[in-house]
N, C-alpha and C positions, 0 to 999 in steps of 0.2 A: 748737504745742501738741500733746502726746502724747495721741492717742486709743487707746482700746480699745474694742473691740465685746463686749458682755454679751449673750449668748443664753440666755436664762432660761425655764425651763421647756418648752422644745421636746421636749417627751415625748410619744407615742402616746398617752396617756389624754385629752389636749386633743381628741382627735378620736374618741374613743370614747364609746356613750351613758352617760347617767349609772348607769344599773343596772348596768354593767360596769366603766365608768372611775371611779365614784365622785364624781366633779366634774361640775357643772352648767355647760355653756358654751353660747354662743351659734352661730350657723351660721356656715358658711364657712370652715371650718379649713383646707380643702385648699388653697384659693386663698391663704389667709394664710401656710400652711406653705411655699408656693412661693415667695412675696415674700421669706421668711426666707432660704430658701435662695439665692436670686438676691442679696440683699444681702451673706451670709455669702460668695459667691463672688466677690464685689468686693472684699470684704475681704481675702479669700485671695490673689487676683491682685497686691495692692498690699503684701502681707505684715503688714497691720494685724495685731495681736494681738487673737485672740478666746477668750473664756473663755465655757465652757459651764458652764450651773449647774443640776444636776439635783436635784429634791426627790426623797429617796428616805428610806424610813421602815422601822423593823426590823417582821418579820413579827408579834412580840410586843403591836406597837402602843405598846409603852413610851414612846416620844418623840413621838406626837402631840401631847400639851400637851391645850389648848383649842382644837385645830384642829377636833374632830367637835362643839363647840357649835354650829357654825352649818348652812349648808346642805351641807356637803360629808360624805360618807361616808367610810370609809375608802380611800386612794388611794395610790399610788406605794409599794405594799408591794415589798420587795425580792425580785427575781425574776418579779414580774407582768410582762407581755406591755405594760402601758400605760406602767410605769414606763421602759422604755427611751427612749432617744433616738430621735428620728424617723431613718430609715433616711439616710444620708450626712449627717446633723447631728451628728457627734462631733468629738472633735479630732483633727486631723491634723498630725504635725510638730512640731518644738520650738517654734512659735511660737503653739500652740495648747493649753489648759489645761482641766481638769474640776473643778469645784467642787461636792462633794455637799453639798447641805442638808438640815436636819432640820425647819427652819420657813419660814415664806414669804419671808423676807427673806433674799436671798443673802449677805447680811454677818453675819446673827447666827449665832454659834457655829460659823463657817467660818475660813478664812485665806485670804478673799478680800481684804482689806484688805492683808495682808502682801505677795500678788501683785500687785495693784494698785500698791504702792509700789514693788516691784522692776522692774515695768514702766514706770515713770515717769508714770503714767497721769494727766492733767489733766480731760480729757474722756471720758465715757462713751456710746455710743450703747448704748441698750437695746432689744431686741427680744424677744418670747417670748409665753406664757400663763401665768396667766391674767392679763390687763390691771390687772383692780381688785383682785387678791391679789397673787401673787408679783411683778409688773413694779412695782406700786404701790409695797408696802412695799420693796423693794430701791431704787426710785427716791427716795424719802424718805431713806432710811438713805444713801444716796450725796448727796442734797442737804445733810444735814447735815453730812457730812463734806468739802462744798466742792468737789464736781465739777461741772464743767459738764456739763451733760445734754442727751440728746436721746432721744426714745422714738418710735419707729416705730410709727405707728396701725395700719397695713394688715399686719403683720407676727406677729400672734397675734390670740387672742379673748379675750373677757372671758366672765363668766358669765353675761351677758346683754347684749343691746345696749345697754341704758340703764346699766347698770353698767360697760361699755366707755366710752362717752362721757362718763360723769360722773367716772370716774377720769383719763381725758385733760386734762379740764377741770380738775381738781384739781392735777395735774403741770403745767399751761400756767400756774397760778396761781403755783406756786413758783418757774418760771422760765421766763419769757416766751419765745416763740419753740421750746421746747424740743419741741414736737410736730412731726412732718414724717412722710412718707411714704418708702417703699423707692425709689421711681424719684429723689425728689430727693437721697437720702443717696447712691444710687449713682451719680449724675451728680456730685455734688461729689467722690466718691472718685477718680472717674475724670479729675477736672480736676486732681486733686493736692492 
């Protein structure tokens, strides 16, 4: 089964305070980003395709739509430090790709589906932030497209501990055994 790793929202704003990054998030970002780095490293060693999905909004804010109706302030603006991918977690080489998204789902209004078709993806492993926002919406859209899915619970943060846990539970409801941890996936990758 062809597997693709989706690294969604691994951006610096997920580790910044709300008043700077514009996004509320739970504690533990540094440890979870380190786990994501280990998983991406394992994928790179076996040449598993990696797709990085980066949320970016125009400085005019014309493309936010309803995103600012909730708890989030303006975030992921073009050129801002927080919008950048975390150091070392950006595409490297011809087996890695970048999708720029304007909405929470990495599928909505992007060419992700075309890219995944070209990669002959059947199974997606999703990691990143925020669990209850970008990860959740991407997972649901992938589920509706009949991908086999796994989400890594310790490779990203949610807007809160409660929201993180609730979102993981909702994803596991859609596909049982879909939630796992970095070490489990790294072991599976190493075993081939």
